[in-house]
N, C-alpha and C positions, 0 to 999 in steps of 0.2 A: 671490540665494540666501538659502534658507530654513534657518534651526535648531531645533533642538528640543531641550532637556535629558529624559534618560530619567530621569532621579532627581528633579528638581523642578518638571519639564515647562513651565521658559521657553520661549520662542518667542520669536526675531525674526531680524532677518537679518544675512547674513553668516556665516563659518564659522568661527568660534571655537574654540582647543581646549581649553578649557574654561570651562564655565557662567559668565556674567556673575553669575549671582543667586546661583549655592551650590557654584560653582567645582569641580564634576566634571567631569571626562574623557571622559563618557558623553555627548557630543555629537553628534548626526546630524546633517548640513547636505547639501542637495541641493537645487539649482535647482527639481526636480520636487516636493517634499517635499508640500506644501500641497496637490498636486491629483491625486496617483496616490490611487488609492481601490480597488483588488484587493490582497488581498493573501492569505499563504499562513504559517500557523502551525502550525509543529513542535516538539512536546514532546521535551527533549531525552534522549533515552538513555532514553525514557519507562516502560520497563516496569522496568530497572535502578535509576531514581530515584526509583521508588515503593518498593522495598524496600526503599534505602539511606533513607529516609523514616521508616520503619516501625520500621527496627533501626540506630539510629544508631550502635551500635557497628560498623557495616559503612562510615560515612562517608570511613575513609581507607584501605579498601582495595577490590581489584580485584573489581566483582563480575560475573558473569554468568547471565545467564538462560539456561536452555535445558534439556533432560533427557537423563538415560543416557550412558554412555560410549561408545554409538553414534549417539546424536541430535546435534543442530546448536545453535548460537548462535542464538537467539530475537534476543536484544541483548544487551549490555554497556556498563559503564559508561566513562566517557572515561581513567579509571588503568588498566584492561585495554586499552584502543586505544592508549595508549602502547607495551604489550608487539608489539601488531601484532594484537588478536585482532578480531575484527570480525563481522557478522551473517551466515549463512549458514555459518558455517564450520565444520566438521566440529568436533566437542566435544574428541577427542583430537589434533588439533593444535591447537587454543585451549591447551587445556590442557600441551601441552607448550610453547609463546610463554610460559606465563603459568601456571605452575605454584601458585602461592602463589594465583591465583583463589579465592574463594567461589562456587560452582556453587548457583544455587536454581532449583528446580522452577517454573515459570510457571505464576501464580494470575490466570487470567482474568477472572472473576469481580469482583476486585479492581480489575484493570485497566480493566473496562467502565465501573467504578462511576466510576471516577477520570476516565475518559473523556467521561461525561455528566455530570459535575461540570463539567469545563471547558468543552466545546462547548455547556452550557447558559449560562456566561456570558457565551459570545460572542452568542448568541441573542438577548442585551439589548442588542447594539449595532447586528445588522440580520439579520431574516428571511430574507438569501441567504446561509445558511454551507452549504457543503457538504463532508461528510465526505469523506477518502479512506481514512481506517483507523481506529485506536482512539486513536490520536497525531497527526493532523496532518487540518487542513481547510483550504478557501478561504474566501475572506469577500469580498463585495461590501459597499463603504459609500458607494457612488453617494447622493447626495442625504440624506445621516444627517447634514450637519453641524446644523442646529437642533434635531434630535430628540437629539443626543448632545453639546450644545454646544463643540463642535471639529471641526476639520477630519481625514481619516480618520487620518492620520498619528499625530496627537498621542493619540486616543483610542484607537488599537491599542497605543502607548507605557502610557497608562493603564491599560489592562486586563493589559498583558503583567506589569507590576509587581504589580496585584492577585492574580492567578492564583498567583504567586509566594507575596503574603502570605497568602494565604488556604489553598494547599493543600501549599504548602512545595516545589512542583514547579516549574521553570523550565521557559520554553519560547523560541522563535525565531520570530520573524518576519520574512518578507519581506515588501515593498511596491514595488509596481508596476504598469503600465497594463494587464497582461492573465497569465492564469495560470499560463503558461508561466512567464514572467518571473520570479513571485512565487516561485515554489515553488523555482528555482534561486538567489533572493535570500536565501530564510531558510537556507539551506545554507551561506551564505558564512563567518558567524561565529559559527559555535557553540561553546557553550551561550550562553544568554542573547542569543543575536545581534537586532540589528533593523538591516537592511540594505534598501537602496534601489534599483534600477536603474530608470531614466527609458527613453522613449522614444527621445530622440535619442542618448543612447550606446548603446542596446541592442545594434545591430549591430556598434560597435566592441568592446564588452565582449565580445561571443560570440566572435569571429572568430577567436582563437589557440588555443580549448578545443577540448579532445577530443569527436569526435562521440560518444562513448559518453554525454555530457551529456543528449543530446535523448531524450524518451519513447518509447520502443517500440526503441532501438538497443542490443540484447545483444551479447552476446560474437560470436556468430556473423554478426550483422547487420555489426558493426565490423569483420569480417573482409572480407564481402563489399564494404562502401565501399572498404575497403584496394585491393583488388584493381581497381577503377574509379578509384585514386587518389584519393580522398576521405577525407582524414585528420581535419582541423577543420572547427568549423562555418563557419569561411571559406570551407573551400573548397567549401562546401556552395552558400552565400553565391554563391559566384562562377559555379557550376554553371548549364548552362542548365538550365531546369524541365523542358522536352520529354527532353533526354536523361535526368532523373533521373526522371520517369513511364517511358519506354522502359524501363529498366533494372529499378526497384521498384513498378513499377507504382502506384497510385492513392497510394501511400504517401511516393513519390517526391515528389509536389507538396507535401505535409504536411510533408516535411522542407525543402524550399526553403522554406516560410513561415517554421517556427520556425527556421533557420536567420539571417533578416532579422530575428525578432524580433518575428515577427507572431503573434498566436494569438486567433482572433476567437470563441472557446467560452464562452458565459455559463457563471456561476457559478449552477449546479441544485442545491437541496435536494431536488427530488425525484428528482432524475435515478436512476437504476436500475440496481442492482448489476451488474455485469459477469461476475464470476463467484462462483461457489460452489466450495468445492474442499474438500478433507481428503486428509492422507495420515500414515503411519506407518512408522516407523523399525524394523527387525527388531534384535532379538540376535544372531543369524546370520544371516548371507545365504543366500538361497533360490534355487534353480534351477529348481524343478519349478513345472508348472502349477497342481497343486491347493491344496496350501500356500500358491501366493499368492493364489487364489484365495478361501482362507479369509481369508486378510488383505483382500482387495480388498471381498468383502462387505460386512461392516459399515459401510466408511468410504463404499460406495454407498448405505448405509440413512440414514447420516449426512446425507449431500447431501441427499437428496431430500426428506429431513424439512425443512429449514431452506428450499427450494426450496418445498416445499407451506406452510409457514408464512409465506412471504413472497407467497406467490399468485402464482406465477413458474412457465413452465416452459421449461425450456431445451432450444434446436435444437441445440447443438453439445456431444457429449460428450468429455471428456479423460481421455488414462491418461498418468500420468507412473511412470517409474522412474529410482532412481541405481543407477547399475551398482557393482559393487566398490570401481572405482578413481574412486569417485564423479561420471562422467560423467552426466549427467542426460538421459534420453529423453524426450519428450514426443509423442505422438501423438493424432490428433483425426479425429473424423469428423462431419458433421452428418447427423443425423436424419432422417428421412421424417416421423417426426412429431413435434412439439415434446413432449420428458418430466418429468415432475416425480417418476417413480416409479424405486423402488432397482433393479426388477427388470431395466427398460429399460435404466437405466445401464449394470448388470453385464452384463448379454449383449453390450452393444456394447463397455465396456470388455475383456471376456476377450476376445471378437475381437480385437482390437489389440494383445493380450498374447500369444496364444499364437505369431503370427511372431517375436515376438522372443526366445522360448527356444530360444536356440540355442548350447545347452551355456555361456551366459553367468551369471553370478552377481549378485542384485540384494540391495542394503542397504535401499531404501525401495519403497515403491508409493504411489501417490496416483489419486484420479477427481476428477472435477469436471464442472458443467457453464456454459457459458455462453450467450451469443446469446439473452437473455431473451425473453418476450413474455409479456402478460398470461395468467394460465391460464384463465379464462372463455374468450380464443378459442380458445386450442388445443383446447377440446371441441367446434370447429363444422368440423372437418376431417373429411370422409366417409370415413378410413380409421384413426380413431381407434378404435375398437369395443374394440380388444383391451387399448388402452390404458387406455380411459375405464375396463372391466372392472379393469384392476389396480389402478388409481389408487382405486378404491372398496375394494376390498380392503385396501392400505395406510393408507388414512384411517380403515377400522375399526379397525387394528392402533393406528393413532396413540393415537385413543380411548381403546381400553381401556390403553393404559397412561399416558396421559393420568390415568386414573380409578382404577388400582389397581397403578403403580408401573413404571418400565422395566422390572424382570425378568417384569412379568405377562404377556406374550407372547412365545416367544421364536421367531421367524421360520424360522431356521434355512436349510439351502441350498436345503431344497424349494422356495422362492420365488426363486429365480434361475432356473427355466424351461428347466433344460436337465440 
């Protein structure tokens, strides 16, 4: 058993309750501590923590970052969570649970700057840093012992302390033999957590936990698994992989592997983002096609602009709706030609939207692109002539707006092509 003090960074053998050097109780001990190199870093209540740091008078108050009485909670501090507030919760419900909360509109430019600061610190430890979002990232520190002057867990504990000291923000870290287990570990002891899951204990550790902890297993999938008698990760681990594939397709095999604690994915700093999306919540529910399309078009412009900036073309278009009773409706279509234009995304999203208007009311609409390829490859498609012409027009608009400002060209609904 190897032990590490997270305050003075003493290392030794055994599992002492307190550090023998500084008497701190913050001692991490594990049989595989000095052999594990995959880590997941997660900033603690990131947006709310940034706001509290910048406004010290909010330190002891519940803080919710979100927008508008009809919006949702983007994130909240741990004080607000004690009252039951959670991310993605409708704002009216959050304020009912925690009426004394201070609500702050998100400032993403500030959050992006802090994210760059933290991730930049990680890049000094290893080139293998894979961000998942502004507030979390995977790292692979394999083979960095000589460079960093210690085994990965020790180096990470020092980095955790330095991030808190330099930025005033806290992070939690999970260390494990693979990405899946590292991400689970980082959530075990928040805030300021430092948790280890080893290969030898992984299957036992996971067995009694609900299947919903597995990536890709949302509420609808949970119901499907329950209908098959699969409620826990252990149930999936014991199930015949062939049965899982028969019932759930290719992802059934993935579920079987994860349930065993296995994950062969490498930490890939160059991994292309899987989706670009934008959404908006309305002040009043909408029920008719044209008013909904008026909201949809600028979202398509925003998504397409991001895709063009990334040099990516999406092969799958997505429409997202939230009903008046907060039910999420998602519709997708694979495109004949990959796109990075607002017009194509809008046309497809509009076609997906029309069948959903059967008297229901909607409070949110969103649009997205996914399954990206390099944009240079999309232009070689024999049937991409119209798409190329549309792209040239939208690129021209990008250039004019970049030169003269966002309001210089108002594309209007004429570009929607219908």
